[in-house]
KOLDONU-615883 format. One record per residue: residue number from 1; residue in three letters; z, x, y of N, C-alpha, C, O, CB in turn. Coordinates in steps of 0.02 Angstrom, whole numbers, always signed. Atoms other than C-alpha are relative to their C-alpha. Glycine has a CB too. Example, Ala and Ser with C-alpha at 12.3 -4.5 7.8 and 13.67 -1.06 7.14 Angstrom:
<fidrens>
FIDREN num residuo    nzz    nxx    nyy   cazz   caxx   cayy    czz    cxx    cyy    ozz    oxx    oyy   cbzz   cbxx   cbyy
FIDREN   1     ALA     +0    +45    -59   +390   +615   -225     +0    +45    +60    +33    +97    +59    +62    -50     +1
FIDREN   2     SER     -3    -42    -59   +357   +684    -53    +37    -39    +55    +45    -14   +110    -71    +20    +23
</fidrens>
This chain:
<fidrens>
FIDREN num residuo    nzz    nxx    nyy   cazz   caxx   cayy    czz    cxx    cyy    ozz    oxx    oyy   cbzz   cbxx   cbyy
FIDREN   1     MET    -23    -35    +59  +1070  +2658  +6455    +13    -46    -59    +40    -24   -110    +62    +39    +17
FIDREN   2     ASN     -7    +45    +57  +1072  +2502  +6345    -43    +23    -59    -26    +10   -117    -19    -71    +19
FIDREN   3     GLN    +42    -27    +53   +932  +2586  +6248    +39    +51    -41    +32    +54   -102    -64    +32    +29
FIDREN   4     LEU    -41    -49    +35  +1053  +2725  +6205    +49    -35    -47    +58    -14   -104    +38    +45    +49
FIDREN   5     LEU    -45    +38    +44  +1179  +2599  +6138    -37    -29    -60    -11    -27   -116    +34    -57    +40
FIDREN   6     ASP    +40    +27    +56  +1042  +2518  +6033    -15    +54    -51    -10    +42   -112    -66    -29    +27
FIDREN   7     LEU    +14    -56    +46   +995  +2687  +5959    +63    +20    -39    +60    +33    -99    -28    +60    +38
FIDREN   8     LEU    -63    -18    +33  +1177  +2728  +5921    +21    -53    -51    +48    -35   -104    +56     +8    +51
FIDREN   9     LYS    -17    +54    +48  +1202  +2558  +5836    -41     +8    -64    -17     -5   -119    -13    -69    +32
FIDREN  10     ARG    +43     -8    +59  +1055  +2596  +5721    +15    +64    -39    +10    +65   -100    -72     +1    +21
FIDREN  11     ASN    -14    -63    +34  +1104  +2777  +5684    +42    +44    +46    +15    +81    +87    -66    +36    -20
FIDREN  12     ALA    -46    -38    -43  +1257  +2856  +5765     +3    +73    -20    +36   +113    +14    +69    -30     -2
FIDREN  13     ARG     -1    -69    +21  +1228  +3018  +5671    -57    +42    +30    -60   +102    +19     -4     +4    -75
FIDREN  14     LYS    +53    -38    -32  +1074  +3066  +5771    +30    +48    +50    +80    +33    +82    -51    -48    +35
FIDREN  15     SER    -24    -49    -48  +1098  +3221  +5875    -15    -22    +71    -59    -63    +83    -31    +70    -14
FIDREN  16     ASN    +13    +16    -70  +1107  +3211  +6063    -70    +22    +20   -102    -10    +62    +53    +35    +45
FIDREN  17     ALA    +68    -23    -14   +944  +3310  +6067    -51    -53    -22    -97    -69    +15    -14    +68    -35
FIDREN  18     ASP    +45    +52    +25   +857  +3178  +5959     +2    -62    +45    -50    -90    +62    +17    -20    -72
FIDREN  19     LEU     -8    +59    -42   +928  +3037  +6064    -32    +11    +69    -67    -33    +95    +75    -18     +8
FIDREN  20     ALA    +29    -16    -65   +878  +3123  +6227    -76     +0     -4   -110    -24    +42    +25    +69    +24
FIDREN  21     GLY    +73     +0     +9   +701  +3149  +6160    -28    -70     -3    -80    -83    +26    -19    +38    -62
FIDREN  22     GLN    +24    +69     +6   +683  +2965  +6117     +6    -37    +66    -31    -85    +78    +39    -37    -54
FIDREN  23     LEU    -11    +35    -62   +746  +2915  +6288    -31    +35    +61    -24    +12   +117    +74     -8    +11
FIDREN  24     SER    +27    -42    -55   +654  +3047  +6391    +56    +18    +49    +48    +10   +109    -57    -37    +37
FIDREN  25     SER    -58    -18    -40   +823  +3106  +6452    +22    +71    -19    -15   +106    -55    +59    -51    -11
FIDREN  26     THR    -25    -65    +18   +927  +3264  +6438    +60     -7    -48    +93    -59    -50    +21    +40    +63
FIDREN  27     GLU    -57     +1    +45  +1056  +3309  +6306    +65    -10    +39   +110    -46    +17     +3    +64    -42
FIDREN  28     GLU    -60     +3    -41  +1186  +3328  +6442    +13    -71    +24    +70    -95    +22     -5    +47    +60
FIDREN  29     ALA     -8    +69    -24  +1154  +3153  +6512    +21    -46    -57    +63    -90    -48    -66    -25    +31
FIDREN  30     VAL    -17    +40    +59  +1162  +3077  +6337    +73    +12    -20   +110    -35    -32    -47    +15    -59
FIDREN  31     ALA    -69    -18    +19  +1323  +3171  +6295    +50    -29    +50   +103    -54    +30     +8    +77     -5
FIDREN  32     ALA    -46    +25    -51  +1403  +3121  +6460     +7    -76     -5    +63   -102     +2    -26    +18    +70
FIDREN  33     GLN     -4    +73     +5  +1359  +2937  +6437    +40    -21    -62    +81    -66    -58    -71    -30     -3
FIDREN  34     ILE    -38    +16    +61  +1424  +2933  +6257    +74    +14    +12   +116    -27     -8    -27    +42    -60
FIDREN  35     SER    -70    -18    -15  +1584  +3020  +6315    +32    -53    +44    +89    -74    +31     +4    +68    +34
FIDREN  36     ALA    -26    +51    -45  +1607  +2893  +6455    +13    -65    -38    +64    -98    -27    -48    -12    +59
FIDREN  37     TRP     -8    +62    +39  +1582  +2747  +6334    +59     +6    -49    +95    -42    -59    -64    -16    -38
FIDREN  38     GLU    -57    -10    +45  +1707  +2822  +6211    +66     -5    +38   +115    -33    +14     -5    +68    -36
FIDREN  39     GLU    -61     +0    -41  +1834  +2844  +6350    +17    -70    +27    +76    -88    +28     -8    +48    +58
FIDREN  40     ASP    -15    +66    -28  +1816  +2670  +6426     +5    -55    -53    +18   -113    -36    -53    -19    +51
FIDREN  41     GLY     -8    +49    +53  +1818  +2583  +6256    -63    -38    -18    -61    -81    -62    +52    -48    +18
FIDREN  42     THR    +63    +33    +18  +1637  +2525  +6254    -17    +17    -72    -35    -28   -111    -58    +21    +48
FIDREN  43     ILE     +9    -22    +70  +1615  +2627  +6094    +70     +4    -30   +110    +46    -10    -39    +69     -5
FIDREN  44     ARG    -65     +3    +31  +1764  +2586  +5983     +8    +47    -59    +64    +64    -78    +14    -71    -22
FIDREN  45     GLY     -4    -44    +57  +1720  +2698  +5837    -68     +3    -35   -117    -27    -13    +53    -23    -50
FIDREN  46     TYR    +62     -9    +39  +1589  +2748  +5709    +17    -11    -73    +72     +7    -96    -30    +72    +12
FIDREN  47     GLN    -11     +8    +71  +1571  +2699  +5528    -65     -1    -38   -118    -15    -11    +39    -64    -13
FIDREN  48     ALA    +59     +0    +43  +1452  +2713  +5383    -11    -70    -28    +37   -106    -44     +8    +51    -58
FIDREN  49     MET    +17    +63    +34  +1361  +2560  +5316     -9    +17    -73    -54    +54    -91    -64    -34    +31
FIDREN  50     VAL     +0    -16    +71  +1394  +2565  +5129    -24    -60    -39     -1   -116    -28    +71    +22    -23
FIDREN  51     ASP    +26    +54    +43  +1298  +2462  +5002    +55    -18    -50    +73    +23    -91    -66    +21    -37
FIDREN  52     PRO    -55    +19    +45  +1435  +2363  +4911    -19     +1    -74    +24     +8   -117    +25    -68    +19
FIDREN  53     ALA    +22     -1    +70  +1330  +2359  +4753     -1    +71    -29     -2    +80    -89    -69    -30     -7
FIDREN  54     LEU     +5    -69    +23  +1325  +2549  +4746    +62    +43    +13    +64   +100     -8    -59    +32    +32
FIDREN  55     ASP    -57    -41    -20  +1493  +2606  +4814    +51    +10    -55    +98    +50    -47    +33    -30    +59
FIDREN  56     GLY    -45     -9    +56  +1583  +2590  +4647    +67    -33    +10   +111    -29    -34    +10    +72    -13
FIDREN  57     GLY    -64    +33    -13  +1724  +2491  +4726     +7    -65    -38    -43    -95    -59     +7    -13    +74
FIDREN  58     GLU    -15    +62    +36  +1806  +2344  +4645    +21    -56    +47    +36   -111    +25    +54    +12    -51
FIDREN  59     ASN    -24    +49    -48  +1851  +2253  +4806    -47    -60     +5   -107    -55     -8     +8    +31    +69
FIDREN  60     VAL    +38    +60    -14  +1795  +2076  +4843     +7    -15    +74    +58     +1   +105    +23    -61    -45
FIDREN  61     THR     +0    +19    -71  +1752  +2010  +5015     -3    -75     +4    -41   -108    -31    -59    +32    +38
FIDREN  62     ALA     +0    +73    -10  +1791  +1834  +5073     -9    -14    +74    +14    +23   +117    +66    -31    -26
FIDREN  63     PHE     +8    +26    -67  +1741  +1738  +5228    +43    -63     +3    +32   -109    -36    -77    -14    +18
FIDREN  64     ILE    -47    +56     -3  +1878  +1618  +5279     -8    -37    +65     -2     -8   +119    +73    +25     -9
FIDREN  65     GLU     +3    +44    -58  +1851  +1473  +5397    +71    -23    +14   +106    -47    -31    -49    -61    -11
FIDREN  66     VAL    -68    +19    -18  +2012  +1438  +5491     -1    -49    +58    -32    -35   +110    +43    +63    +18
FIDREN  67     ARG    -10    +47    -56  +2054  +1285  +5596    +70    +10    +27   +118    +14    -11    -12    -74    -23
FIDREN  68     LEU    -64    -13    -33  +2192  +1311  +5723    +17    -55    +49    -27    -93    +71     -2    +67    +36
FIDREN  69     THR    -22    +40    -56  +2295  +1210  +5844     +7    +46    +59    +49    +92    +57    +67    -39    -16
FIDREN  70     PRO     -5    -46    -58  +2268  +1293  +6013    +68     -5    +32    +99    -58    +34    -56    -15    +51
FIDREN  71     GLU    -65     -3    -32  +2424  +1347  +6104     -6    -13    +75    -56     +7   +106    +34    +67    -12
FIDREN  72     ARG     -1    +13    -71  +2468  +1288  +6278     +3    +66    +38    +46   +108    +24    +60    -46    +20
FIDREN  73     GLY     +1    -60    -41  +2424  +1424  +6403    -32    +60    -33    -44   +111     +0    +69    +16    +19
FIDREN  74     GLY    +28    -59    +33  +2350  +1540  +6272    -61    -16    -43    -95    +30    -66    +51    +32    -42
FIDREN  75     GLY    +56    +18    +43  +2220  +1442  +6176     +7    +27    -70    +58    +18   -103    -65    +24    +31
FIDREN  76     PHE     +1    -27    +68  +2174  +1531  +6015    +19    +74     -2    +30   +101    -57    -68    -10    -30
FIDREN  77     ASP     -6    -73     -2  +2202  +1711  +6072    +60    +28    -37    +52    +73    -78     +3    +22    +71
FIDREN  78     ARG    -59    -28    +32  +2381  +1741  +6015     -3     -7    -75    +13    +40   -112    +63    -34    +27
FIDREN  79     LEU     +5    +11    +73  +2353  +1665  +5843    -55    +44    -30    -46    +73    -83    -14    -74    -15
FIDREN  80     ALA    +55    -41    +26  +2186  +1755  +5821    +21    +73     -4     +6   +106    -54    -63     -7    +45
FIDREN  81     ARG    -23    -70     +2  +2264  +1923  +5865    +52    +11    -55    +53    +63    -87    +30    +20    +68
FIDREN  82     ARG    -51     -6    +54  +2409  +1891  +5746    -35     +4    -68    -17    +45   -110    +49    -61     +1
FIDREN  83     ILE    +37     +0    +64  +2287  +1852  +5604    -39    +65     -7    -41    +93    -62    -48    -61     -3
FIDREN  84     ALA    +41    -61     +2  +2177  +2002  +5648    +41    +62    -19    +13   +111    -43    -35    +11    +67
FIDREN  85     ARG    -42    -58    +15  +2325  +2121  +5626    +14    +11    -74    +35    +65    -93    +66     -6    +37
FIDREN  86     PHE    -12     -9    +72  +2340  +2091  +5438    -46    +54    -26   -105    +56     -8    -10    -67    -38
FIDREN  87     GLU    +41    -56    +26  +2279  +2243  +5342    -58    -25    -43   -109    +10    -48    +43    +46    -42
FIDREN  88     GLN    +54    +26    +41  +2171  +2133  +5229    -59    -24    +42   -115    -29    +17    +25    -58    -43
FIDREN  89     VAL    +52    +26    -45  +2072  +2069  +5380    -43    +57    +25    -18   +104    +57    +32    -39    +59
FIDREN  90     THR    +47    -50    -24  +1917  +2172  +5416    -36    -21    +63    -58    +21   +102    -51    +17    -54
FIDREN  91     SER    +31    +26    -61  +1844  +2059  +5552    +29    -69    +14    +50   -105    -32    -78     -4     -7
FIDREN  92     CYS    -26    +65    -20  +1901  +1907  +5649    -37    -22    +62    -38    +13   +112    +78     +2    +13
FIDREN  93     TYR    +42    +24    -55  +1791  +1801  +5764    +20    -71    +19    +36   -112    -24    -74     +2    -21
FIDREN  94     LEU     -4    +68    -25  +1815  +1648  +5873    -70    -29     -3   -117     +1    +22    +30     -3    +74
FIDREN  95     ILE    +66    +29    +15  +1672  +1533  +5823     -4    -72    +26    +47   -107    +27    -13     +2    -77
FIDREN  96     SER    +10    +70    -18  +1599  +1370  +5887    -16    -38    -63    -37     -9   -113    -57     -8    +53
FIDREN  97     GLY    +18    +42    +58  +1574  +1224  +5768    +61    -35    -29   +107    -52     +7    -33    +42    -53
FIDREN  98     GLY    -51    +40    +34  +1684  +1139  +5640    +65    +36    -14   +113     +4    -36    -28    -24    -63
FIDREN  99     TYR    -62    -37     +8  +1814  +1276  +5631     +6    +48    +58    -41    +56    +97     +2    +39    -69
FIDREN 100     ASP    -14    -40    -59  +1891  +1397  +5755    -10    +74    -10    -37   +109    +33    +69    -13    +24
FIDREN 101     LEU     +6    -72    +14  +1898  +1569  +5674    -40    +10    -64    -38    -30   -110    +70    +32     -7
FIDREN 102     LEU    +30    -25    +61  +1792  +1659  +5548    +34    +67    -14    +29   +113    +26    -79     +8     +5
FIDREN 103     VAL    -39    -59    +17  +1899  +1789  +5461    -29    +32    -63    -36     -1   -115    +75    -18    -11
FIDREN 104     MET    +24    -38    +59  +1828  +1923  +5344    +59    +37    -29    +97    +70     +7    -58    +49    +19
FIDREN 105     VAL    -57    -29    +35  +1952  +1983  +5214    -25    +39    -59    -73    +19    -92    +51    -55    -21
FIDREN 106     GLU    +14    -37    +61  +1945  +2116  +5079    +63     +3    -42   +118    +11    -16    -26    +72    +16
FIDREN 107     GLY    -56     -5    +46  +2054  +2119  +4925    -24    +32    -64    -84    +37    -77    +31    -69    -14
FIDREN 108     LYS    +19    -34    +62  +2058  +2207  +4757    -31    -48    -50    -69    -27    -94    +61    +34    -31
FIDREN 109     ASP    +30    +50    +44  +2013  +2045  +4668     +9    -70    +31    +38    -77    +85    +31     +3    -72
FIDREN 110     LEU     -4    +68    -25  +2001  +1856  +4689    +72    -22    +10    +88    -57    +58    -35    -48    -47
FIDREN 111     LEU    -70    +20     -5  +2187  +1834  +4658    +34    +31    +61    +76     -2    +92    +37    +21    -63
FIDREN 112     ALA    -29    -32    -60  +2233  +1957  +4796    -21    -38    +63    +21    -48   +107    -22    +74     +4
FIDREN 113     VAL    +23    +38    -58  +2126  +1861  +4921    +34    -69     +1    +56    -92    +53    -77     -8     +0
FIDREN 114     ALA    -33    +65     +4  +2197  +1695  +4860    +74     +6    +21   +100    -38    +55     -5    -28    -72
FIDREN 115     GLY    -70    -11    -20  +2373  +1765  +4880     +7     +9    +75    +53    -17   +105    +28    +61    -37
FIDREN 116     PHE     -1     -9    -73  +2335  +1821  +5057     -6    -67    +35    +31    -81    +82    -57    +48    +22
FIDREN 117     VAL    +11    +65    -32  +2270  +1648  +5102    +61    -45     -8    +83    -76    +41    -63    -34    -29
FIDREN 118     SER    -54    +47    +12  +2412  +1551  +5022    +68    +24    +25   +109    -17    +46     +6    -15    -74
FIDREN 119     GLU    -67    -25    -18  +2559  +1665  +5064     +5    +24    +72    +58    +21   +102    +18    +56    -45
FIDREN 120     LYS     -3    -28    -67  +2512  +1740  +5232    -37    -44    +51     -8    -67   +100    -29    +70     +2
FIDREN 121     LEU    +41    +35    -49  +2370  +1650  +5321    +20    -73     +9    +31    -95    +65    -73     +5    -20
FIDREN 122     SER    -14    +72     -4  +2408  +1468  +5280    +70    -16    +23    +83    -71    +46    -11    -31    -68
FIDREN 123     THR    -69    +13    -20  +2592  +1487  +5319    +13    +12    +74    +68     -2    +99    +47    +43    -40
FIDREN 124     ILE     -8    -12    -71  +2564  +1536  +5501     +0    -67    +37    -44   -109    +27    -57    +46    +28
FIDREN 125     GLU     -3    +62    -40  +2618  +1398  +5620    -60     -2    +47    -73    +46    +83    +67     -4    +40
FIDREN 126     GLY    +60     +7    -40  +2462  +1334  +5706    -63     +1    -42   -116    -20    -18     -2    +54    +52
FIDREN 127     VAL    +57     +2    +45  +2346  +1359  +5557     -2    -70    -32    +44    -89    -68     +4    +56    -55
FIDREN 128     VAL     +7    +68    +23  +2284  +1184  +5516    -30     -2    -70     -7    -39   -114    -42    -42    +48
FIDREN 129     SER    +33     +0    +66  +2167  +1221  +5370    -42    +63     -7    -58    +97    +41    -45    -62     -9
FIDREN 130     THR    +43    -58    +15  +2066  +1357  +5285    -51    -21    -53    -38    -66    -93    +42    +61    -24
FIDREN 131     ALA    +50     +7    +52  +1908  +1363  +5179    -25    +70    -16    -49   +104    +29    -59    -49    +21
FIDREN 132     THR    +17    -68    +20  +1871  +1521  +5081    -66     +2    -37    -77    -38    -83    +56    +31    -42
FIDREN 133     HIS    +65    -10    +32  +1698  +1581  +5031     -4    +74    -20    +10   +118    +21    -60    -20    +48
FIDREN 134     PHE     +4    -69    +24  +1671  +1738  +4926    -71    +26     +4   -119     -9    -11    +26     +5    -71
FIDREN 135     ARG    +66    -33     -1  +1528  +1860  +4953    -21    +14    -71    +17    +45   -110     +2    +65    +43
FIDREN 136     LEU    +27    -12    +67  +1421  +1864  +4798    -48    +59     +0    -48    +99    -47    -36    -63    -25
FIDREN 137     LYS    +49    -55     -5  +1284  +1983  +4855    -18     +9    +73    -21    -39   +111    -64    -16    -43
FIDREN 138     SER    +20    -15    -69  +1234  +2069  +5016    -74    +16     +3   -100    +54    -37    +41    +60    +29
FIDREN 139     TYR    +70    -14    -11  +1055  +2068  +5078    -11    +40    +65    -54    +84    +68    -40    -65     +3
FIDREN 140     LYS     +7    -35    -64  +1077  +2127  +5258    +68     -5    +36   +100    -57    +36    -58    -31    +44
FIDREN 141     GLU    -62     -1    -38  +1227  +2179  +5362     -8    +48    +59    -29   +105    +50    +60    +21    -45
FIDREN 142     ASN     +5    -41    -61  +1232  +2244  +5541    -68    +33     +8    -72    +90    +31    +55    +52     +0
FIDREN 143     GLY    +67    -26     -8  +1044  +2268  +5537    -26    +42    -57    -84    +63    -57     -3    +39    +61
FIDREN 144     PHE    +20    -41    +57  +1040  +2364  +5372    -15    -43    -61    +26    -86    -80    +55    +52    -16
FIDREN 145     MET    +19    +36    +60   +948  +2296  +5221    +30    +34    -61    +35    +95    -64    -77     -4     -6
FIDREN 146     PHE    -27    -26    +63  +1025  +2315  +5049    -48    -18    -57    -88    -64    -51    +70    -28    -14
FIDREN 147     GLY    +41    +14    +58   +941  +2320  +4880    -65    +40     +2    -70    +90    +38    -16    -74     -3
FIDREN 148     GLU    +63    -36     +5   +765  +2374  +4838    -39     -3    +65    -38    -53   +101    -42    -29    -57
FIDREN 149     ASP    +37     -6    -62   +655  +2431  +4980    -75    -14     -8   -114     +3    +36     +9    +68    +29
FIDREN 150     HIS    +71    +14     +9   +489  +2372  +4908    -19    -65    +34    +24   -108    +46    -18     -2    -75
FIDREN 151     GLU    +24    +61    -33   +382  +2240  +4991     +1    -59    -48    -14    -52   -107    -70    +10    +28
FIDREN 152     VAL     -1    +60    +40   +402  +2064  +4930    -71    -29     +0   -101    -38    +53    +51    -52    +28
FIDREN 153     SER    +67    +29     +4   +239  +1993  +4867     +6    -70    -28    +55    -88    -60    -47    +44    -44
FIDREN 154     ARG     +0    +69    +25   +195  +1815  +4827    -11     -1    -74    -49    +39   -101    -52    -42    +36
FIDREN 155     LEU     +9     +7    +72   +208  +1761  +4649    -67    -34    -13    -87    -77    +25    +58    -41    -31
FIDREN 156     PRO    +64    +33    +15    +43  +1714  +4567    +12    -73    -19    +61    -90    -51    -36    +37    -57
FIDREN 157     VAL     -4    +71    +16    +13  +1528  +4553    -48    -13    -57   -107     +5    -55    -17    -46    +63
FIDREN 158     THR    +43    +16    +57    -52  +1468  +4387     -3    -76     -8    +46   -111     +5    +26    +34    -66
FIDREN 159     PRO     +7    +73     +8   -119  +1295  +4350    +40    -27    -58    +40    -87    -70    -72    -19     -9
</fidrens>
C-alpha cells in the first residue's frame, strides 16, 4: 500500500474511487487503509500547497541552522522538541553536517523573525549558535513546482 501513500502525497483530494482505480483495488480497501493510517498516526494531516508568490500574504520564511550541545541521556531530542513547539516554527529537522537542526520559521516581516531568533531561540540553554537564511523565491516544494509551467528552452547563442 506504499503506492497509496505516494498517491495521497501527490494529491490527497482524489476520491477513494479514483485512488482505487489507479491501484486496481476497491474503494472499501482504500478507505479502510486510509482510516487505519489516520488512526495509527502514519497520516498526520492534510494541507494545501500554496504558491507563496500568489497567496497575497506578507509573511517571510526563514531557514535557521542551529548548533546545539547534546544533553546527557537525551541527545538533541528534548531541545529539538522545545524549539519545535514555538508557534513561529513551521518545521524542525535533525540534520547531519555542520549544524544540528534545520528550523523553518515564518514571521510577518524580517524584524519579527530576527526578534524570534534573538529573544527566544538564541536564549535557550544548549543553543550554541544560529545562522538565518531568508527564502527569496520558491521553485519547488514537496514535489510541487511554482511559477510558470512552460518548458525551459535554451537561449540562442550568438557570435
